[in-house]
N, C-alpha and C positions, 0 to 999 in steps of 0.2 A: 589666543586660540580662535580659530574661525568657527564661530558657533553655528554657522549655516552650512558647514561641511559634513555631509553624511559619512564620508570616509573616516573622519576623526572619531565618529561615534561607533563605527563598525569595527575598526581595527583596534585591538587591545593595547599594545605597547605604545607609550608616548615617545616623542622625539628624544627626550632625555633618556628614556630606557634604551632606545636604539643604540646609543654610544656604548652603554654598559654591556649590552647583550653582544654586540659585535666584538668588544674586547674579550668577553668570556669565550667566544667561539674562535678567537684569533683570526678575525677578518678585519681588514681596514675599512671596508665599505660594503654596502648591500650588493653593489655590482660585482665585487670580488666573490662574495658568497654565491651569487647566482652562477657566475662563470665556473666556479669550482664544483657546482652541483649539476648543472644541465650541460650536456654536450653542445659544443659551439655550433656544430653543423645543423642543429635543429632550432636554435634560438631565432626568434622572429627578428627580421631586419627593420621592420617598420611597425609603428603602433597600430592597434586595431582601429578600424573605421567605425567608431561609435559616436553617438551624440554626446555633447557636453553634459557632464553630470548635473542633475538637479539637486537643489536643497530639499530637505524634508517638507518645508512649507510649499515650495514650488511643486513638488510631486503631489502633495495633498490636493492642491487646486487642479493640477493636471488630471489626476485620476477621477476626481469628481466631475470634471468636464466631460471625460470619456463616458462615465457612468450615465450621464444625462442623455447620451446618444442611444442608450438601450431603451426600447419601448416595452414597458412592462404591461403587456395585455393580460386580461384574464384568460388563462390558457386551460383548455380541456382536451388536450391532445392525447394524454395517456401514454401508451406504448412503454409502460413500466416506469414513467416519471410523473409525479403529481406534486402540486403545491402542497406544502405541509406547514403546520404551525409549530415553530420552534419555541418552546416555553422559555420565557426570558430568564428564568433561574438557571436553565441549562446553558443558554447563550452566554450569560455573564460569567458563570462559574466554571464552565468547561471550555467552550469554543474560544472565549476571549481570555483564557487564563493560562499563562505560561507554565504554571505548575502542572497542567495537563498536556498542553501541546508541545512542550519542549522535551518531554521524557523520551527515553530510548526504549527499544524492544526489551521486554522483561526477561532477558537472559539471566540477570542477577536477581533472583526472585526475592531475596531478603529485603531489598530496597525497592520493591515494586508491588507490594502486597495490595495497595489501594487499587491500582490499575487492574491487577489480576482479579480482584473481587468484582470490579465493574464488568470485566469480560466474562466472568463466571455467570453474572446476572444475565448478560447478553445471551450466552449459550443456553441458559435455562429457559429464557424467553423463547428462543428459536425452537428448542426441543418441545416445549409446551404447545406452541402454536402449530408446529408441523406434525406433532404426534410421533416424532422419531426419537431414537434412543440416544443419539450422539450428535453434537454439532461442533463445528470448529469456531475459532474466535474471529471469523470474518474472512472474506476474500474480496476481490477488487471491484467487481460489478456483476450484475445478474448474468450477463452473457458469458463472461469468462468463467463464472461459477458453473453454468450449464455445460461449457466445454470441458471443465474439470470433471463433471459428472460422467460425460461421455467417455473420457479417457480412463477414469477410474473403473467404470464398468467393463471397459475393454481389458483392463489389466486383471480384473478378477473373474474373467471367463473361466468356465470349467475346463478341466484338463482335456476333455473330449472336444469342446469348442475350439480350444487352441490348436489341438492336433488336426482338426478338420478345417482350420483357418476360417472360422465363422467371423465375418468382419462387417456385416451390414448393421446399420443403426437407423431405426425408424424415427423420423421427425414429423410431428404433427404439423399440418399446414396452418394450425392456429398459433404457431410459435411466433414470438416477436421477430420482426425482420432483421434487427441488428444481431439477435441471437443466432439466427440461421446463418447469417454471413460469417459470424465468428466460428460456428461449428464447422463450416466449410474450411476455414483457415486451419483449424486444428486437425481436421480429419484427413486432409490430403496427404501430409507427410507421413502419417502413421498408417496409411493404407486402409483407413476406415471408409466404407462406402455409405454415404447418406442416401436414404430413400424418403422423400417428402410426400406426404399424402394425408388422406382423410382417415383419422383413427377409427371411425365407424366402419370403414371398409377394409381395414387391415386384415391380412389373411393369416397372421401368426405363424408364418413359415419358420422352420428351424434354421433357415439361413441367417436369421437375425440373432444378435447377442443382446441388444438393448433397444430402448425406445425412450423418447422424451415427449411429454405432454405439457401444454400451457394451461394454467388453472387460476382464474378464468382465462379463456382463450383471448387472442389478440382482438377478436371481434367483440369481446365482452360477454359472449355466451358462456354460461356455467354448465359444464358437462358432468354427468355422473360417470366417473371413470372406473368404478369398482369392477364391473364385468370385464373391461379391457385388461385391467391389471391381473385379474384372476386367470384369464385365458393366456396372457403373456407368460405368466409363471408356469403354466402347464407345458409351455414350449421352451422352458429354460431361458426366457427373455426377461431381463431385469428392466425395471421401469423407473425413470427419473421424472419428477414433476417440477416444473418451474412455476412457483405459486406466489401470488400477490400476498404480502405479509398481513395487510390490514383485512383482506377478505377472509383470512383464516380465523379471524375473530368470529365471523358469522357462518363460514362454510365448514363443512366436514373436513377434518385434517387429512392430508395425504397419507399419514401413518395409519389412519383408521381404515383406509381402503388398500393397505399393504404395499404402498410405494417403497422402493428400495433407496432412493435418494430424493431429497427435496432441496431445491435451490431458489434463490430469489434475491431481492434487494430490500434493505430496511430503510430506504430513502424516505418513505412516507411516514416514518416514525420520527418526525421533527427535524429532518435534515434539509437544508436549502437545496433547491434545484441546481443552482450554480452552473447552468449551461452544460450540465452533464456529469458533474462530480466535483469533489470526491464523495462517494457514498459507500456504505458498507454492505457488501453482499453477504448472504448467509449460505451455509452448506450443511445439511443435516443428513444423516444416514443411519444404517444399522450398526450396532456395536461390533458385529463380526467383521466390519470393514475398517476398524479403528486404525490398523496399520497401513491402510491404503488411502485414507482420507487426506486430501491436500491441505496445505496451510498448517496452522498451529492450533493446538487444543490446550485449553487451560484446565488443569486438574487439581484435585484436592490431595494433599499428602500430609506429612507431619515434619516437624523440625527435630533437632537433636534431643529436645526434652519431651518429645511425644505430643507436642501441641499442634493443633490444626494449622496448616500452612498451605499456600497455593504456589503453583509453578507451571511452566509450560510442560505439558505431558508428552510422552513419546517423542522426545527430541531426536531420536534416530531418524525420524522422517525428514529432518532438515537436510536440504540438498547438498550442503558442503560435506555431508557424510555419504549420502547415497550416490552423488555425482552422476556418472553416466548410467547408473542403474535406476535413477529416479524416474518416476512416472510423470512428474510435474516439476517445473522450475519455480513454483510459487513458494517463496520464502518470505513474502511480505504480506501485509494485511491492511485493513483500514481501521486501525485500533481507535483513533480519536472519534471517528464517526460511529463505530460500534459502541463505544462508551456512551455517546450521546443518545443513540437509539435505545440502548438498554436503559438509560436513565429516563427516557420518555416513557417506557413501560413501567418503571419503578414509580414515576410521578403519577401516572394515570391509573395504574393497576387494572385489574380485570374489568371493573365496573366502568372506569373511564374509557377504556378501549372499546367496550361494548357500546357505550353511548356514541362514540365517534363513528364506529362502523355502522350502527343502526341509523344514525343521522344521514350518513352518506347513501346508504341503500334506500332509505325513505325518500330522500331528495331525488334520487334517480327514478323512483317509481312515480313521484309527483310530476317530474319533468316528462317522463314517457307518456303519461296520461294526458298532460296538457298539449303536447305536440300531436298526439294521435287525434285529439279533438279538432285539431286544425285540418285534419284530412290526410295526414302523412302516415305512412306505414312504418312501424317500428319492428325491426327484424329479430331481435333477441327474445326468446321465450323465457329464459331464466338468466338473470343478470345480477351482479352485485353493484357495480358503479358505472357501467358503460352500456350505452344504448347505441344502436345503429339505425339511422333514418334514411329511407329512400327519398332522395331529393336531388335537384340539380346542384351539384357540388359547387360549380362556378358561381351560380347566383347566390347561394348561401355564403360562400367565402367572401364575396365582394361586400355583402351587407354586414357580415360578422366583423371583418377587419375594419370597416368604417366605424364600427362601434367598439373597436379595440378588444375583440374576442377572437381566440384561436380555437378551431376544431381540427380534427384529423380527417383527411379526405382520402380513403383507400382507393377509390375509383371515382369516375365522373358522375356516378349516380348514388353515391353513398356518403353520408356524413356520420362520423363517429364522435360521440361526446362522452368523455370520462370525467365524472365529478370527483370531488376530493374533500378533505377536512375543512379547507378554507372556503368552500362554496357557500354563499349566503343566499337568503331569500331574494335579495335584489339581483344576484347573478342569475338565478333561475328565471326570473321574470324578464331579464334582458335576453336570455336565450330564447324564451318563448316569443318575445317580440321580434327577434330576427326571423324566425320561421313564419310568424304571422305576416310580416312584411313581404316575405318571399311568396306567400300564398295569397296576398292581397286580402287578408282577413284581420279581425280583431282577436287577440289572444285572451284567454282566461287568466286572470291574475292568480298566482299561487300564493298560499300562505302555509306556514308550518303547522297550523292548527289541525290540518287533516293529514298528518304524517302517518305512514304505516310501513312496516317492514314486510317484504314479500319474498321469502326464500322457501322453496318447497322442502318438505321434510326429508326427501331422499338425499339432498345435498346440504342440509342444515346442520350446523355443529350442535352436538349434544354431549360433548365431553368437557371436563373441567380444564382450566389452565390458569397459570399465574396464582397458584394457591400458596406459594412460599411466603414467608414472613416479609421478605424484603419488598415484595410487590403489594403489601397490604399495610404499610407503615408510614411511608414518606409522602403523603398526599398534600400536605400544606407546603407553601414555599419555604417557611422557616425550617421545617423538618428536612426537606430535601437539600436546602443550602447547607445545613449542618452535616448531613450525611456525605455530601460531595466533599466538604472540607475535611471530614474525618478520613476519607479515603485519600485525599490529596496529601495529607500529612504523612502518610505511609510510603510515599514515593519520593525518590530523589530525582530531581529534574535540573535543567540548566539554570533555573532561577535560584538554585542553592549553591552549585559549584560546577567546576569544569567536568565535562564528561569526555575523557581523552581516548575515545575509541578509534583505533586504527581502522582505516578503510570505511569509516562511517561519518566522518566530518560533521561533528556536532557543534556547528558554529552558531553565532547569534542569529535569532529570528526576530528582526527588528520590529518594534511595535508599528512603525509607520508603514511597513510592508504588510502587516497583518490587518490593520484597521479596515481597509476596503471590504474585507470578507463579510463584515456585518451589514454592509449596505444592501438593502433589498433590490436596488437597481442592478446589482451584480448577482444577488442570491436568487431572485425569483424569475430567472430566465430559463425556460424549457429548452433542452438541447435540440429539439426538432422544430423550433419556430423558424419561419422564413428568415434568411440571413439579414434581410434589410431591417428586421426588428432588433437585431443584435449588433448594431454597428459599433458600439463601444467595445464589445467583446472582439469583433472582427479586427478592429484596429489594434487592440492589445495583442491578440494572438498572432496576427501577421507580423507586427513589430518584434515580438518575442522570437518568432521563427527566424526573422532576419538577423536579430542580435546573436542567436545561437549559431546560425550558419556562419556569420563572420567570426565568432569566437573559435569555432572548430576548424575554420579554413576550408569549408565544404561548399556545396552548391544548393542544398535544400534540406528542409527539416520537417518532420512530422511530430506533432505534440500528442498524438493519439495514445501511445502506450502509457498506461497509468501505474507503472512501477518499473524499477530497474530491470527486474527479471523479464517483464513484458517487452522492454526495450531490446534486450538481448534477442529474444525470440523474433521480434519484428525485424531487427537488423539481419538476422540469418534468413528469414523468409524473403526479404528483399533481395539478398544475394542469390538465393535459390531461384527466384523469379527472373533475375538478370541472366543467370546461366541458361535457364530454360528458354528464354527469348532468343538465345543464340543457338538453340538446338543442342545444348550441352546437358541433356537430362541426366546423364550418367555421372555428373560431377557431384559426389556425395560424401567425400572425405573431408573431415574437419580436423585440423591439427590444433591441439590444445596443450600448452606447457603444463608440466606437472604442478606448478605453483598456482594455477589459475583459481579464480573463485569457483566454488562448488556449483553455482548456478550455470556456469559456462557449459560444462559437458551435458548437464540436464537440458539446457536450451537447445544444444546441437541435436540431441536425440529427438526432442520434440519436433524439431524442424526436419526430421527424416534423414539426418546425417549420421555417418559412422565416425566415432571418435578415435583418433590416433593420438596418444599422449607423447609429447617430446620431453627429453631429459633437461635437467638443470645442472649447472656446474656447481662445484663446491662453494663458489661465491654466491650462489643463489640466482644467477642469471640464466637466461635461456642458453642451452648448449647449441650454438649456431651450427656446428658441424652435424650434430644429430638431426637438427631441423632441416638442414640442407639435404641430408641423406633421405629423410622421409618425404620431403617435398618432391624430390626427384623420383623416388620410388613410386609415389602415387600421382605423378604429374598428369596422367591421363584422366584421373578421376578427382583431382584436388578441387575442392569447392572453396574452402576458406581456412584462414588461421584466426583463432581468437587469442588476442594478446591484451594484457593489462599494462598500461603505461602511465606514470612510472610503474614499475613492477609491484606486485603484491608484497614484495620484500622491502619496499620503500626505496628503490634505487632507479635512477635514470640509466637504463642500459645503453651504452654508447653504440652498440651494434644494431640499434633498432632500424635504421634505414637499410642496412644490409639485409636484415631479417625480412622487411616488407618487400624488398626487391626480389629476394629468393621466391617468395610466394607468387608475386606477379609474373616472374619468369617462367613459373610452372603452371600458369593458367588460373591461379586462385585469386580470391579477393581477401582483403585484410579487414577483419572486424576488431575494433579497439574497444575494450571494456572501459567505460568512462568513469568507473568508481573513483579513480584517483585524479580526476580532472582538476581538482582544487590545486594541484601542483603544476598545472599547465597554463591556466587562463592568463592571457596577455604576454606570456613569455615564449610559449611554443603552442602547437596545436596538432590534432590528429592529421590534418592535411600535410603539415610539415614533416611528419615522420613517415608519410607514405601510406596511411590507412585509407580505406574506402568508405567505411561506415563506423560510427560509434554511437553508443547510447550515452546519455547524460543522466545522472541522478540529480534532478532538481532539488530533491530533499537532502542532498549533501552539499554539492558545490554551490548551488544557487538558492540556498537559504529557506526553502520550504521546510517547516519543522517536521521532525520525525513522528510526532503525535503518539508516542508510545509504541510505535510499530506500524505506522502509516497514518496519514496519506503519503504516498510517493508519486512522483511523475518521472517517467523514463523515456523522454523523446529520443528519436534517432535523427542524426544528421548524416547526410550522405554526399558522396562525390557525384559529379555530373552524370555518369553513366547509370547511376542507381535512382536518380530522381523520378523517372517515369513510374517506378514501382512502389512509391510510398503509399501506405494503406488508405483505403477508401471507406465509405459508409453507404449502406443501401438506401438511406432516407435523405440525407443531406450530402451533396457532392463535395468530396474532399479528396486529397491525395493526388497521385500522378495520373497521367493519361493511360497508363497500363497498370492501374492500382491493384495491389493484392487485396483480398477481402479483409474484413475488419480484424483489428487486433484487440480493440476494446469496444464497449457498447456504444459510447458517445462519439460523435464525429471528431471532437477535439479532446477526448479523454477527460481528465479532471481539470476542466477549464478554470474553475474558480480558484484552485490552488496555483494556477499559472500566474495569477495576478501578483503573487508574492515574488516570484523570480523576475517578473517584469519590473517590479519596483526595485528590487536589489540591483539589477543591471543599470536601470535608468538613473538611480541615485548615486551609484558608484562611478559610472562612466569608465572610459578606458583607463585612466590613471588609477582610479580606485580599485578596479578589478586587478590590474597588474600588481599594485602594491599589496593587495590582499594575498595574492599568490606568494609574493616575496616574503611577507610576514609569516605566512603559514610555514614556509621553508625555514625562516629564521627561528621561529618558535620551536620547531622540531629539533633543529640543531642545537639550540640553547639547552633543551632538556637533555639531549644526547651528551653534551659536554658536562653538564652539571652532574649527571649520573655516572660519568666515566670514573672508573676506579671502584665503583660500587656494583655496577652491573655491566655485563658485556653486551655490546650491540652486535647482533648476529651478522648483519650485512651492511655494507656501506658502499658508496660510489667509488669510482677509481681514485678520486682525490680525497677520500675519507669523509665525504659529506653524506648526510641522509637527505632524502627528499622531504616531503611534508609529514612523514611518519617514519618510525623505526621499530625494529623488533628487538626486544630485550630477552636474552637467553636465561631462563630460570631452571634449566635442567640440572645444573651443578648442585642446586640446593637440596636435591634428593638425599644427599649424604647427611643432611640435618633432619631428614624426614619431612621436608617441606615440599609440597607440590605447588604448581602455579595457581591452582584454585585457592590455596590458603592465602596467597598474596591478594587475590581478588577479594576474598571475604574480609581480610584485615583492613584493606583500604576503606571499607565502609565505616570502620571505627574512626578513621581520620576524616570522614565526611566526603569521600570521593567514590564515584562509580568506577569500577575497574576498567582498564583498557581491554581491548579485544584479547580473549584468552584462547591459547592453543590454535590460533589460525594466523598465517597458513602453516605454521610449524608447531607440532605438539610440544607442550612444555615451555612455551614462550608467551610473552605478551606483546601486543603491537600497540604503540602509543601514537596518537595524532592529536596535537593540541588545537589546531586551527589557528587562524589569524586573529580571532576575536578575543582570545584570552590575554589578559594583561600580564606583565612581568611578575607582579605580586602573586597572581594566581598560579602561574607556572612555578614560582618559587615555593609556594605552599605545597603543591603537588610533589615537587622534587624533594622537599624536606620530608614529606610523608614517606616517599619511596626510600630515602636514605635511612630514615628511622626504622622502617620495616626491614631493611637489609641488616641492621644491627640486631633486630629481634630474631632474624633468621640465624645469624651467627650464634646466638645464645640458645637456640633450640637444639634438641637432641632427638635423633631417631628412636632412641630407647625410651623416651618419656614424652608421649604425645599430649600430656597435660600442660600445654604452654599457650601463650597469648596468641600465637598464629593459628594453631589447630582449633582453638575454642572460638575464634572469630566467626561472625561478628558478635559483639556483646550488646545485649538488649538492656533497656532500662529496668526490666523486671529482674535481670541478673544483678544489676548494680544496687538495687534497692532491697534485695532479699535479705532476710535475717542472717542467713549463713553465706559464707564465702569460702569455697573449698578449692581455691586455685593458688598456685605458688607465686603469684604476682599480685600487685595491689589493684584495688578498684580504679584508682587514678590511672595506672598504666593501661588498664583495659579500655577505659572510656575516654580519657583525656591524655593521650600519649604525647601530644605537643601542645604548647600553650595556646595556639590559635584555635584549637578545636573547641575549647570551652566557649569561645565568643559566638560560635554559630554551630552548635552541636546538632547533628542529625542522628536520630535513633532508629536503627533497624527494628522492626516490630516483631520479628521472629528470629530464632537462632537458625543455624545452618540447615537448609532444607534437604530432606531425604528424597531425591529424585527416584531412586530405585523402588522405594516403598510405594510411591504414588503410581508408578507404572505397573506394579504388581496388583494394586488395588485401585483400578481406574474409576474415578468418580469425577464427572465433568459437568455436573449441574449442582445447583443449590440444594441443600438438604430439604426434604419435604416438611411441611408445617407440623406433621405429627411428631417429628424429632424435637421441635421446639416445645411442643405441648408436654412431652415426656420429661423435659428438663425442669419444668416449672414445679 
């Protein structure tokens, strides 16, 4: 065995297994399988042009060498990003722990109770600090959260406002520049008119439906917005506030001055800067908007026994249900980062957060006084952590950078300084020395002995927060470590067993890919530093763009979109810009097959397009004639086709090149959803099928872990004609020469997470990538063959092969009283997470094993499915008291004194012999979603409830 080959560590089946598996699926070779699976006319004729694969040892040295090229200055730029102190107990036990970072989105609540509790803590923290009634479980970044606020308030306009087409949205000139850029991106296709100005001079015209304010402002000034909000409400104008999370420890909460929505980022709660992300945004609002809030909400409910349980609440908001009626395509979050930020609050509690906030404010006061003594004018009258100094920006910049210090320079005569948790007394004296040198004077040395907090009563917080028991218990490292471990044990992740989710590609997230994320030379880089200070990042990101461009067969790539859904939206906005550049402003029809991902129609609507759905054949393929008819019907206004390839049904449609030609012949562009790219890499690509743009899910195909529901990265790769329109950023130049406005807050999106995909591609090389695709197809067909005769595969290719996933039809089991959900819950007793349930076809499950799972694990899963099939046969619709309907079975059930079930405890808990060797126990019985939605509780119980129980 080649111990230095990463490929052999990543791909699950051994060479010995390969022969057995090929025999099982009746193929003489891997080449035969591939030719029977993928149409010959789209197979690549030459290998991808990628560098030779590195070993893990070589890659470790390589990535460290690149890290050394990053210059980690002390950075006081602000703009919504601040250096933070990540507690080591959180770094070691969550960020670096596969039990947390390899988990999937908690659709199966019974085996995700730990993550759900951590997210409930996060939501409670956000509600407490913002003063709002309801918060979701995170969004992607502050700027996209602000855009979601703008669109949500647009959706909830009064009937009169909608009738009168009230569409103006006021944006304070104090907004962060990247947020303004993103608001423009989202506003244009929806017909929202942005009006940017001074909130103090706003006329509260009834032409406006909403407004957004920054708190504190981008200048650092803290404004008292109470009068503004009151006057806005008198004119039926709803108000969103983008608030700094740490400042809310010291400043009056937006809820206390009657804001309607509060958004922001929790990055400064212990999350590395990472050159822009990933970081968890927050979104809080009134309970009356609970069915309009974007993203996911974690709620309290009960299980079958009436015991407290958690689950994702109000799941009808998920876009695969709302589709083209959705107000947002956001179906992803930043769960791992939200868990970390929530744990930061758990660890520090109210007193700890107050200490941190007070220290930041006191340091800012000390610095302001010291600089003013040098003769400079400080512009902010009320501030939390940011001061603005009138000075020659060029002079200060030259001296500061020579001392490895970064400030923000909004204009030639202003220097902005934002302090943070990590700012030391030495840092303050360094800053004073910079201004003293520029003034030709001696600076006064600062010491923390003369600290003082200076926040006027009118804007000072005077309400309680973080009173719940969870925020007042785990303040020692021992206690927090045990609490984190307690929650981890309630979750099933990839470190326990295969997660065979169709369309989600839960593959190995190799430790060698993950290790660089803990290196401060990658973690402590602000996204708005001069690019020459981030040369390591620049080399990695440029190389990753080139790698992805080659893999997709296109001409350019943008890494900015920080989720797959964002990638969809970005791709469509680039297509829109392309048409408009040619004078085709009228092209607004988007054709979408009926089998498409639910985010597809939602993204099209967000991009200002009208959705026309095309039919599928009985075999589950696109009905080419129906598509042709609709393309020709709408040829004068056709903008795009959105197509997933291989199809969501797990099939390589042989007509794909004919389909893309039809669209091009009728003036449209082809957007390919890259969710199933794991079945293409190295064998075919979007360029070969005739697409013009695709997004890639780096958290699927390219090994970024799902993190329990995020982080994700969804870059877009485009053909030559679309390269000029790749998205830009208002602070750091990026994108094409006719760049659309921002898609996410940071110039390169979640840059820190991109290191993982760079490592994945670099260590696999062309051969490893191609073989990964081949083994993903082999593993899927192996499962298909092993389950044949027990379950029916709903769709297959023309030669009877599946792609990298397949759909199993469970609808016939209704005659036994068994639903597809029962199979999902019973799999938990066997130690497995369920495959994708009822998508894209109701009553089915979609299975995707990935290339990383060994034959032994595939066999365990197949054995479980075959055993469950026998249990289904023994079930009766007349008697729901059976092992399927009662699943999952908890330890409490198995150890209870009474056992009122017509099967044995062993059948319930240990249905196959292998289960006992590695038993995973669900901690609650089947969750009652309907009860939770009727009784919506989305925060931790108040401390009074715990007191009453004692």
